[in-house]
C-alpha positions in Angstrom: -40.4 -23.6 20.3 -38.6 -26.7 20.8 -34.7 -26.5 21.5 -32.4 -25.0 18.9 -30.1 -27.1 17.1 -26.4 -26.6 15.9 -27.8 -26.4 12.3 -30.6 -26.7 10.0 -32.5 -23.9 9.0 -31.9 -20.4 10.1 -34.3 -19.1 13.2 -35.2 -15.4 13.7 -35.8 -14.1 16.8 -36.4 -10.2 18.2 -32.6 -9.9 17.9 -31.6 -11.1 14.4 -30.9 -14.5 13.9 -30.5 -17.0 17.2 -29.4 -20.5 15.8 -31.2 -23.3 13.4 -34.0 -25.8 13.8 -34.9 -28.8 11.8 -37.6 -26.8 9.6 -39.0 -23.6 8.6 -41.3 -21.2 8.4 -40.8 -18.5 5.6 -39.7 -20.2 1.6 -38.8 -16.4 0.9 -36.7 -13.9 2.1 -39.6 -11.9 4.4 -39.2 -8.3 6.0 -39.1 -8.6 10.2 -40.1 -6.3 13.2 -39.1 -7.0 16.3 -42.4 -6.7 17.9 -41.8 -6.7 21.6 -38.8 -6.0 24.3 -36.5 -3.4 24.4 -34.9 -3.8 21.0 -38.6 -3.1 19.5 -38.7 -1.8 16.5 -35.5 -3.4 15.3 -36.0 -4.7 11.4 -34.4 -7.6 9.7 -34.7 -9.5 6.6 -34.6 -13.2 7.1 -32.7 -15.9 4.7 -34.5 -17.9 2.5 -36.1 -21.1 4.1 -36.1 -19.6 7.7 -38.1 -20.0 10.8 -39.5 -17.1 12.5 -40.2 -17.2 16.2 -43.2 -14.9 17.9 -40.4 -12.0 18.9 -40.7 -11.2 15.2 -43.9 -9.9 13.0 -42.9 -11.1 9.7 -44.7 -8.8 6.7 -45.7 -12.0 4.2 -46.9 -11.5 0.9 -46.5 -8.2 -0.1 -48.1 -6.6 -2.6 -46.0 -7.0 -6.0 -46.1 -3.4 -6.4 -43.7 -3.3 -3.2 -39.7 -4.1 -3.8 -38.7 -5.7 -0.3 -35.3 -4.2 0.6 -36.9 -0.7 -0.5 -39.2 -1.1 2.1 -36.6 -2.5 4.3 -34.8 1.2 4.0 -37.6 3.1 4.2 -38.7 1.8 7.3 -35.2 2.5 8.8 -34.9 5.4 7.9 -38.2 6.6 9.4 -38.0 4.2 12.1 -41.5 3.2 14.1 -40.8 5.0 17.3 -44.3 6.1 16.9 -46.1 3.2 16.9 -44.3 1.6 19.9 -47.1 1.1 22.3 -46.7 0.0 26.2 -44.0 1.4 28.9 -43.2 -1.8 31.1 -43.2 -3.9 28.0 -43.1 -1.8 24.7 -44.8 -3.6 21.5 -45.5 -3.4 18.3 -49.3 -4.4 17.3 -50.6 -4.9 14.0 -53.4 -1.9 14.5 -50.3 0.5 15.4 -48.4 -0.5 12.2 -51.7 -0.3 9.8 -51.1 3.2 10.1 -47.9 3.6 8.7 -47.9 5.5 5.2 -45.1 3.9 2.1 -44.5 6.3 -0.4 -44.5 4.2 -3.2 -42.6 5.3 -6.7 -42.4 2.8 -9.5 -41.7 -0.8 -8.9 -38.1 -0.2 -11.1 -37.2 3.1 -9.2 -37.9 1.7 -6.0 -35.6 -1.4 -7.0 -33.3 1.3 -8.4 -32.9 3.2 -4.7 -32.4 -0.1 -2.9 -29.5 -1.0 -4.9 -27.8 2.2 -4.5 -28.4 2.1 -0.5 -28.2 -2.1 -0.2 -24.1 -1.0 -1.8 -23.8 1.5 1.2 -24.7 -0.5 3.8 -22.7 -3.4 2.2 -19.3 -1.5 2.6 -21.0 -0.8 6.4 -21.4 -4.6 7.3 -17.4 -4.7 5.8 -16.1 -2.9 8.2 -18.1 -4.3 10.8 -16.7 -7.7 9.7 -13.0 -6.0 9.7 -13.0 -5.0 13.8 -14.5 -8.3 14.5 -11.9 -10.1 13.1 -9.6 -7.7 14.7 -11.3 -8.0 18.3 -11.0 -12.2 17.2 -7.3 -11.6 16.8 -7.0 -9.4 20.2 -8.7 -12.6 22.2 -6.5 -15.4 20.0 -3.4 -13.2 20.9 -4.5 -12.9 24.5 -4.7 -16.6 24.7 -1.6 -17.8 22.7 1.1 -15.2 25.3 -1.0 -16.4 28.1 -2.8 -19.6 28.3 -6.5 -20.0 29.9 -6.7 -17.0 32.6 -8.6 -19.2 35.1 -7.1 -22.8 34.3 -3.6 -20.9 34.2 -2.3 -23.7 31.8 1.3 -22.0 32.0 1.7 -22.1 35.7 2.0 -18.1 36.2 2.4 -16.7 39.5 -1.3 -15.8 40.7 -1.7 -13.7 43.7 -5.4 -11.7 44.7 -5.8 -8.3 42.9 -5.1 -6.5 46.1 -1.7 -7.7 45.8 -0.6 -5.0 42.7 -3.6 -3.1 42.6 -5.1 -0.2 44.6 -8.8 0.2 44.8 -11.3 3.2 45.2 -14.8 3.2 45.4 -16.9 6.7 44.5 -17.6 9.2 47.6 -21.0 7.6 48.5 -21.6 10.0 51.2 -24.2 12.7 51.7 -21.9 14.5 49.4 -22.5 12.7 46.2 -23.4 14.8 43.4 -26.9 15.8 43.2 -28.8 17.3 40.2 -27.9 20.6 41.0 -24.2 20.2 40.6 -24.9 18.8 36.9 -23.8 21.5 34.6 -23.3 21.7 30.7 -19.3 21.9 30.9 -16.9 20.8 33.8 -15.8 17.6 35.4 -16.6 14.4 33.3 -19.1 12.3 35.1 -18.2 9.2 33.9 -21.3 6.4 34.1 -21.5 2.3 33.0 -23.4 3.4 30.2 -20.4 5.6 28.4 -18.6 1.6 28.1 -19.6 0.1 25.0 -17.5 -3.4 24.0 -15.0 -2.6 26.3 -14.1 0.8 25.4 -14.7 4.3 26.8 -17.9 5.9 24.4 -18.2 9.4 25.5 -20.4 10.4 22.6 -23.1 11.5 25.0 -21.6 12.7 28.5 -22.6 14.1 31.7 -20.4 17.2 33.8 -20.6 18.1 37.6 -19.1 21.9 38.8 -15.8 21.6 39.4 -16.5 23.0 42.2 -18.6 19.6 43.7 -15.5 17.9 42.6 -12.9 19.5 44.6 -15.0 18.3 47.5 -15.2 14.9 46.7 -12.8 12.6 48.3 -12.9 9.0 46.5 -13.5 8.8 43.0 -11.1 11.0 41.5 -10.3 9.2 38.0 -6.3 9.1 36.8 -5.2 8.3 33.5 -4.7 4.5 32.9 -7.0 3.7 35.7 -9.3 1.1 34.8 -13.1 1.6 36.0 -15.4 -1.6 36.7 -18.7 -1.2 37.3 -20.3 -3.8 40.3 -23.9 -3.8 40.0 -27.0 -3.0 37.6 -27.7 -3.7 34.2 -23.9 -3.0 33.3 -22.5 -5.4 35.8 -19.3 -6.4 34.5 -18.4 -3.6 32.2 -15.0 -2.5 32.7 -12.8 0.1 30.5 -9.2 1.8 30.7 -9.7 5.6 31.5 -7.6 6.7 28.5 -9.4 9.6 26.7 -8.7 13.2 25.8 -10.2 14.1 29.7 -7.4 14.2 32.6 -9.7 13.0 34.9 -13.5 12.1 36.2 -15.8 11.0 38.6 -17.6 7.7 38.6 -20.9 7.1 39.5 -22.1 5.1 42.7 -22.5 1.5 40.3 -18.4 1.5 39.5 -15.3 1.4 41.6 -11.6 2.3 40.1 -8.8 -0.5 39.8 -5.7 1.5 40.1 -2.8 -0.5 38.4 0.4 -0.9 40.6 2.5 -3.7 39.6 0.9 -4.9 36.8 0.0 -3.7 33.2 -3.3 -2.2 32.7 -3.7 -3.5 29.6 -2.9 -6.7 30.5 -5.1 -6.4 33.5 -7.7 -5.2 31.5 -7.9 -7.9 28.9 -7.8 -10.6 31.6 -10.8 -8.8 33.1 -13.0 -8.7 29.9 -11.9 -12.2 28.7 -15.3 -14.3 28.8 -13.6 -17.2 30.9 -13.2 -14.5 33.6 -16.6 -13.1 33.3 -18.1 -15.9 33.8 -16.0 -16.2 37.1 -17.0 -12.7 38.2 -20.3 -13.3 37.6 -20.5 -16.5 39.8 -19.5 -14.8 42.2 -22.1 -12.3 42.1 -25.2 -11.9 44.3 -28.7 -11.7 42.4 -29.9 -13.3 39.6 -31.5 -10.4 37.5 -29.3 -7.4 39.1 -26.2 -8.8 39.5 -23.9 -7.3 42.2 -20.2 -8.0 43.3 -18.8 -5.5 46.1 -15.0 -4.1 45.6 -14.0 -6.1 48.6 -15.0 -9.6 46.6 -13.3 -7.7 43.6 -10.0 -7.4 45.8 -9.7 -10.9 46.2 -10.0 -11.9 42.8 -7.3 -14.5 41.9 -5.0 -13.1 38.6 -2.2 -15.4 37.1 0.8 -12.7 36.9 3.5 -13.3 33.3 6.4 -11.3 33.3 6.1 -7.7 33.2 8.6 -7.4 30.1 6.1 -10.1 28.7 2.6 -8.1 29.6 4.4 -5.5 27.8 5.2 -7.0 24.9 1.1 -8.0 25.1 0.4 -4.3 25.2 2.3 -3.4 22.5 0.6 -5.6 20.3 -3.0 -4.4 21.6 -1.5 -0.7 20.3 -1.1 -1.6 16.8 -3.9 -4.0 16.7 -6.3 -1.0 18.2 -5.0 1.9 16.0 -6.0 -0.7 12.8 -9.6 -0.8 14.4 -9.5 3.1 15.2 -9.1 3.6 11.2 -11.8 1.0 10.5 -14.1 2.4 13.1 -13.7 5.4 11.3 -13.9 4.4 8.2 -17.5 3.0 9.6 -18.8 5.9 11.0 -18.1 7.5 7.9 -19.9 5.4 6.1 -23.2 5.3 8.3 -23.2 8.9 7.8 -23.3 8.5 4.1 -25.5 5.7 4.5 -27.7 8.0 6.5 -27.2 10.9 4.0 -28.4 8.5 1.0 -31.5 6.9 2.8 -32.5 10.8 3.5 -32.0 11.5 -0.3 -33.6 9.1 -1.5 -36.9 9.5 0.1 -37.4 13.1 -0.3 -36.6 11.8 -4.3 -32.9 13.9 -4.3 -31.4 11.1 -5.1 -29.7 10.9 -8.8 -30.5 7.7 -10.4 -29.1 6.4 -13.3 
């Protein structure tokens, strides 16, 4: 389709709403299924008067016996993994989708089920919005205290990153861990996949043996180290190593930045700002698979506000992160509740008034 516009009718693509356009294809809310690509099977319900592009399959003209939101929640609970075909380019076809069987209780029961599940989902969305507002507050606080990190309008002293931080690559010699070194419990093996939303996510972890770890000369993590992904799909992912583990080992795509004369929280906020990411991305080679050397990263120019200001910022971040942690815990509980309600609803175990 033509260029998206700044306003008009909402446009839906593979990942939900992607912008606006001057015309629409669907007058009424419609159930949309992402039909190709990495997010194949994702579900959305469009707003009234929306434009739907070819990356989403629209379930038009639903039978009067089917309640739209009931169908959405049923498919969300069921998932569509079994109708996805293709490996290099996953896709869902009309033929595959026609095989899916939908239990249809009376319409009034469908509406009651949908109403209960919609209320639970609304609570989840509110928690996500609260977390998003706190993330925006963090960014606004950084810009207010330090100014644009690239243009440096406050005139802070600037130095190369190597002047106030040490760098350590992982041990990439023939001694690098192989499949025989991985165990159920041992020393954490940190991957770029463990960094989500600029923080460590250790919900899925891998470990190497303590014996193997003892033989590794480089790439050993310490608390408050910063890990940065230099190449691959996770390029630019960055987090402070602050978790229940005292140490760990980084994979070959990552580098350790060890702050010496700079506050780790300030440096992490600097490296993860949108402005600096664009700057780092411009330094990288490759387009489809960008990569950067640790040597290039050592030369990155960083503004250096006085340490007392950096420390003050870190205290503010700690307060906001504590609030985010509360909301995130509530969000996770809401997801568990929502999942439980969906399973009970579609097994006929949900008590409906």
